[in-house]
Each structure stands twice: as C-alpha cells, then as structure tokens.
C-alpha positions in Angstrom: -17.6 -2.5 45.7 -17.3 -1.9 49.5 -20.5 -3.7 50.4 -19.6 -7.0 48.8 -16.2 -7.0 50.5 -17.6 -6.4 54.0 -17.4 -9.6 56.1 -20.4 -8.9 58.3 -22.6 -8.2 55.2 -21.3 -11.4 53.6 -22.3 -13.4 56.6 -25.8 -11.7 56.8 -26.6 -12.4 53.2 -25.3 -16.0 53.2 -27.7 -18.7 52.4 -27.7 -20.4 55.9 -28.4 -17.1 57.7 -31.1 -16.2 55.3 -32.8 -19.6 55.6 -32.6 -19.5 59.4 -34.0 -15.9 59.6 -36.7 -16.8 57.1 -37.8 -19.6 59.4 -37.9 -17.6 62.6 -38.6 -14.0 61.4 -39.9 -14.2 57.8 -40.0 -10.4 57.2 -36.4 -9.8 58.0 -35.5 -13.0 56.1 -37.2 -11.6 53.0 -35.4 -8.3 53.5 -32.1 -10.1 53.7 -32.9 -12.1 50.6 -33.8 -8.9 48.7 -30.6 -7.3 50.0 -28.6 -10.3 48.7 -30.4 -10.0 45.3 -29.5 -6.3 45.2 -25.9 -6.8 46.1 -25.3 -9.8 43.9 -27.3 -8.5 40.9 -26.3 -11.2 38.4 -27.1 -14.1 40.8 -30.7 -13.1 41.3 -32.3 -16.1 39.5 -29.8 -18.5 41.1 -30.7 -17.2 44.6 -34.4 -17.7 44.0 -33.9 -21.1 42.5 -31.9 -22.1 45.5 -34.7 -21.0 47.8 -37.2 -23.0 45.8 -34.9 -26.0 45.8 -34.6 -25.9 49.6 -38.4 -25.8 49.8 -38.6 -28.8 47.6 -35.8 -30.6 49.5 -37.8 -30.2 52.7 -40.7 -32.0 51.0 -38.7 -35.0 49.9 -39.7 -37.2 52.9 -43.4 -36.4 52.3 -42.9 -37.2 48.5 -41.1 -40.5 49.3 -43.9 -41.4 51.7 -46.6 -40.6 49.1 -44.8 -42.7 46.4 -44.3 -45.6 48.8 -48.0 -45.4 49.8 -49.0 -45.6 46.1 -46.9 -48.7 45.5 -48.1 -50.2 48.9 -44.6 -50.4 50.4 -44.3 -50.4 54.2 -42.5 -47.2 55.2 -41.4 -48.8 58.5 -38.7 -50.7 56.5 -36.9 -47.4 55.9 -35.2 -46.1 59.0 -36.6 -43.0 60.5 -38.8 -42.1 57.5 -42.0 -42.9 59.4 -40.7 -40.9 62.4 -40.0 -37.9 60.3 -43.2 -38.0 58.3 -45.4 -38.6 61.4 -43.7 -35.9 63.6 -45.7 -32.8 64.3 -42.6 -30.6 63.8 -42.2 -31.9 60.3 -45.9 -31.9 59.4 -46.8 -28.5 60.8 -43.6 -26.4 60.9 -41.4 -27.7 58.2 -44.1 -28.3 55.6 -45.4 -24.8 56.2 -41.8 -23.5 55.9 -41.4 -25.4 52.7 -44.6 -24.0 51.2 -43.5 -20.5 52.3 -40.0 -20.9 50.6 -41.5 -22.3 47.4 -44.1 -19.6 47.3 -41.6 -16.8 48.1 -39.2 -18.1 45.5 -41.9 -18.2 42.8 -43.3 -14.8 43.7 -39.9 -13.2 43.7 -39.0 -14.9 40.4 -42.1 -13.4 38.8 -41.5 -10.0 40.4 -37.9 -10.0 39.4 -38.8 -10.9 35.8 -41.4 -8.1 35.6 -39.1 -5.6 37.2 -36.4 -6.6 34.8 -38.7 -6.1 31.8 -39.8 -2.7 33.1 -36.2 -1.6 33.7 -35.2 -2.7 30.2 -38.1 -0.8 28.6 -37.3 2.2 30.8 -33.6 2.0 29.9 -34.4 1.7 26.2 -36.7 4.7 26.3 -34.2 6.7 28.4 -31.4 5.9 25.9 -33.6 6.9 22.9 -34.6 10.1 24.7 -31.0 10.9 25.4 -30.0 10.2 21.8 -32.9 12.5 20.6 -31.7 15.3 22.9 -28.1 14.8 21.8 -29.2 14.9 18.1 -31.3 18.0 18.7 -28.4 19.7 20.6 -26.0 18.8 17.8 -28.4 20.3 15.2 -28.9 23.4 17.3 -25.2 23.8 17.8 -24.6 23.5 14.0 -27.2 26.1 13.3 -25.7 28.4 15.9 -22.3 27.8 14.5 -23.6 28.9 11.0 -25.3 32.0 12.5 -22.1 32.9 14.4 -20.0 32.4 11.3 -22.3 34.8 9.4 -22.2 37.3 12.2 -18.4 37.1 12.4 -18.2 37.7 8.6 -20.5 40.6 8.9 -18.5 42.0 11.9 -15.4 41.9 9.8 -17.0 43.8 7.0 -19.0 46.2 9.2 -17.6 49.7 9.6 -18.7 53.2 10.3 -19.5 55.2 7.2 -20.1 58.9 7.3 -22.9 59.9 5.1 -21.6 62.3 2.4 -25.1 64.0 2.3 -26.1 64.6 5.9 -22.9 63.8 7.8 -24.4 61.2 10.2 -22.4 58.1 11.2 -23.9 54.8 10.0 -22.9 51.2 10.6 -22.8 49.4 7.2 -22.0 45.7 6.9 -22.5 45.3 3.1 -20.8 47.0 0.2 -23.7 49.5 -0.1 -26.1 50.6 2.6 -28.8 53.2 3.3 -28.3 56.2 5.6 -30.5 56.1 8.7 -31.4 59.7 8.6 -31.6 60.9 5.0 -32.3 57.4 3.5 -29.8 57.9 0.7 -27.5 55.3 -0.7 -24.0 55.2 0.9 -20.9 53.1 0.1 -18.8 51.0 2.5 -15.3 51.4 1.1 -13.6 49.1 3.6 -15.8 46.1 2.5 -13.8 43.1 1.4 
C-alpha cells in the first residue's frame, strides 16, 4: 500500500511524534493516533496498549514515592527521586499527561472493541444478505432457463397452418390446435 511506504507518513505516525504531539496539541495527536490505527489495522490493540504503557511509565516515580512512603523509607536516599516527585513540572504537567494517555488508551480500546463487534455483525449480515441474493438469483435463473427451454421447444414445433375450413393462417405449436376464426380443430403436420 502506498500510504504505508511513504516516509513522511511513517514519521508522522511514529510513536515519538504521536507522543510529542499528544503532549502539545492533544487533538492533532489523537488524529495521528487514529490515523496510525487506520493504516496499521492489525496493530490497533498494540498501539493503544503502548499509549497506556507510556502513561503508566510516567507514573512510576509517583508510585515508587508512594510505596516508599508506606514502608517509611526516606526518599532522599534515592538520587533525584525527591526532585522529580516534588517538581511542579512533574506534578502538574506530566501527571496530567499520564492521566490523559491512560484515559485515551482505555477509551480508544473500548471504542475499538465496540466498533470491531459492530463491523463483524455488519459484515456477517452483509455476507448472509449477499448469499441470499445469490441464491435467489440462481433460483430465478434456473426458472428462467426452464421457461426459455420450453419456449425454444415450442418455437421449434410452431408453424403456420392454413385452416382447411376458412383459409386463415394460424400459428400452432402443438400437434393439434384451434383456428382463431372458425374455432375448428386443425392439425400441425410439421410437429415433431
């Protein structure tokens, strides 16, 4: 497919670009993520799990700080952990970004699952509808073939017969027929 082979599109839908754009311009980032999911159809769940994983990965310093707080361990013993956990950039921006990524990933997973179910049901109903139409067309074609065969057989046996009583010309397709004008019985001698 041409779209998958295009270098610019590959760069635009790469994970780092999507994550950066999701941080600065979330709407365009979501659009790029959806575009990636559309291009790489089979990797849809993997992409969403990656987004959720990055969101969880951003929360690791906060989780470690919570665990160390529960066991009453001094976080100053771990280099830079207290600086990271206490910084406004981490607490406001990165935690919010992490929540956004986890929420986006979960919502898109649910939507993807629901859309997948809807498409499967639609596809199944469409396939059964097409099979029904094909069966009906096949049945109609066989009936039409039978009718055409009968008509051809009649056409072979049909001939003009001059009524011996009134002299009118009549089309007769059977061995015997009835004159249109005098209503007497006439014989088709060319009947086989």
